[in-house]
N, C-alpha and C positions, 0 to 999 in steps of 0.2 A: 053631066057635069057635076063634079064634087068640089066643094071650096077647100081651102088649106085648113080649116077647122073641122072638116069631115062632114059638113051639112050639104045635102043635094041640093043643087041649084036648079035642077030640071034640065030640060032639053033646050039648048040654045045654039046659036050659030058659031061657026069657027071664029069669026072676027070678034064676036062678043066674048068668047072664051079667051082669046088672046089679049083682049083688052083687060079682062079681070086679072089675068095673070100678070100683065105689065103693071097694072095699078098696085097689085100686092108686092110686086118686086120678086116674083117667084117664077117658076117654069110650068108650062102646060105639058103634062105627060099623059099619053095614051095608056090607060091601065088595061083595057080589054078591047082588043080590036075585033074579036070574033062576033059580038053582038051588034044588033041594028037598033039604034044608032050606037057608035062606039062610045065607051065610057073613058072620060078624061078627068084628071085630077090636077089641081094647082099645088105644087109642092117645090121644094128645093131639090133639084135633081142630083146635085153633087152630094148632098147629105144623105139621100136616099141610096145612092150607089155605095157610099161609105158604110151605111148601116148593113146593106146586103153583103159586101165583103167581109164585114166582121162576123155576121152570121155564118158565112161559109167557113170562115177561119176557126170559129168556135166548134163547128160541126166536125172539121177535120181534127181538131185538137182532142175531141172526146172519143174518136174512133180508136179502136184498138187494133193493132197490126199483129197478126199471128205469124211467127217465124217458124220454120220447120228445120230443126237442128238434126244432124245426123251423127250417130255413133257407129263405128265400124269395128267389127270383131272378126276373129278367125276361130275355127274349131279348136286350134291349140292354144287359146287364151287361158292362162292359169287362173286360180281361183282368186288371188289377191289383185291381179289385173282386172278381173271382172268385177270385184267390189268397188274398185276405183271408177270403172266405167258406170256402174250403178249410181255412184255418188254423182257423176257428171249428169246423168239423166236426171236424177232428183233435182239437181240445181236448175237445169233448163226448165223442168216442169214448175218450179217455184217462180221462174220468170215468165210463166204462162205461155211457154212455146211448146209446139208439138215436137215430137222426137221420133225420128225414123231410126230404128236399130236394124243394121245390115250385118248379116254374117257371110263373109266372103269365102268361097270354096275355090282353092287353086288346085290345078292338076288333078291328081287322084283322090283329093279330099272330098270331091263331089260324091264318092261312094259311101261316105260316112255322114250322111245328112241327119241320121238320127242322133248323132253327137250334138250337132248344131241345134236340133230340135230341143234336146234336153237343156242346153245352155239358155236358149230363148225362154223355156218354161221356168228356168231358175231366175231369170230376169224379171218375168211376168209375175212370179210369186213374191219377189222382193219389192215390186212396185204396186201391189194390189191396193194399198191404201191411198197412194198419191195420184193415181191415174185412171183413166178409162181406156179401154182398148178400141181403137179406131180400125185396125186391121190385125188379125190374128197372124201368127207366123206362117208364111207360106213361101214356097221355093219359086223363085223368078229367075230363071236361067242358071247361072252359077252362083246366085246368092239367095239367102233366105231373108226376107224382110218382115218386119213388124212395126206398126205405127201406134204410138200412144200419145195421148193428149191430157192436159191437166184436168183434174175434176172441177166441176162448175161449183162456185160458192154459193 
């Protein structure tokens, strides 16, 4: 048994523990049930639950959620359009999001995967300072995929 000030009261019967809690105007809470005899503490249970929920809320608030943004390209994407896409990727990386760059091949374009690889290498060269490569460009079905994430501070 532990008092509301935190001092151990020793091993006492359940009736005595309930009497101590009622005398203090607080609740008797079982802290550890796995030991013999179980450990109980006199405390305000409502206040305890409120503090626990606040701790949980603060823990969730401090968590960072990483989103995966996707940029889609084609092998026929022109140079200026490619620069615009690179600017978008940089903006996503500044927001601490991962970016999946997908090169889509339609129809007979699949025969020109080296063009797609060259474009992916251009993107990789433009982003070398801002990101780290999670996944190098590789062909998955009819698309080439590359994943980048922001550099750690």
